[in-house]
N, C-alpha and C positions, 0 to 999 in steps of 0.2 A: 511458624511465625506469620502473622498477618501482614500483608503488603500494604503499606500506606505511603503517601507521597514522601514522608520523611525517610523511610527506609528502602525506597525503590532506587536502585543504583542507576537504572537505565530507563528504557521506555515503559509505557503503560498503555495497555489496550484493554478496554472493558471486556468482561467475560462474554456478553452477548455479541459484541463486535468480533471477538475471536472466533466464535462459531460461524458468523457470517463470512469472515475472511477464510476460514478453513474450507467452507462450502465453495466459495468463489475460486479458491486455489485448486481444489479438486476438479472443478469444472474446467479450469484453464488447463490443468494437466491432461484431462480427457481430450480437450481440443487439440493439444499438441500431439498426442498419440494419434488422433484422427488425421492430422496433417501428415504425419509420418506414413500412415496407411495410404493416404491419397497419393503421396509420392511413389510409394511402392506399386500402386495400381495405375500409375501414369495418368492421374486425374488432370483435368483441364486446368491450365495455369490460372485463369481468372477465378476459378472456384477455390484454388489454393490461396490466392491473394485475398479473397473474400474472408476465408477462415482466419488468415493471419490478421486481418483488420479486426476481427472479432476478439482475437487474443489481445491485441494492443488495447482495445477499449476495455476489456475485462481487467487487464493489469492496471490500467489507469484508475479504474474504480477502486481497486484494492489500495492503490497508493493514496487516493483521496480519503478513503476511510481511515487509513492509518494517520494521515496528516491531520484530519479532523480530531481524532482522539488525542494526538500530540498537542494540538492547539487547546483543546478543551481541558486537558489535564496539566501537562508539563509547563506549557507557556503561561496559562492562566495562573497556575500555582506560583511560578516565579514572579509574575507581575504583581499578584496580590501580596506576596511577601517581600516584594522589592529585592528579591534574591536572584541575582544574575539575570534580570529581566532583559537588559540590552543584549547579553550574550545569547539568550534563548531566542529573541526576536531575530537576531542576525543568523542564528543557526537555521531558523525556519526559512528565512529569505534564501539562504544558500541551498537548502534542500529543495525548495520550490524551483529555483533556477535549474538545478540538476534534473529534477523531475520533468520540467518542461523543456529541457535541453536548450536553454537560452544562452 
């Protein structure tokens, strides 16, 4: 069955973006393994913190891409159809607050 806005129960991420997300997540996974290795090898603390900062930035980019897809698809669809638009907008505001830890 083809997935359309009408029969999508939950989120929607474009196929091209899914591949970008998978690539980014695999890279993050490798960075985490690298930090584990650094700990095992007693690497310099500042070097470990630098790598942790890279992971934080990478996960934020993943989150922003997912948020963009959500806004472009789910929220736009709700606003255009006037179907639960207020709820979708509030949902996004709450998600952004959690994402930014506000």
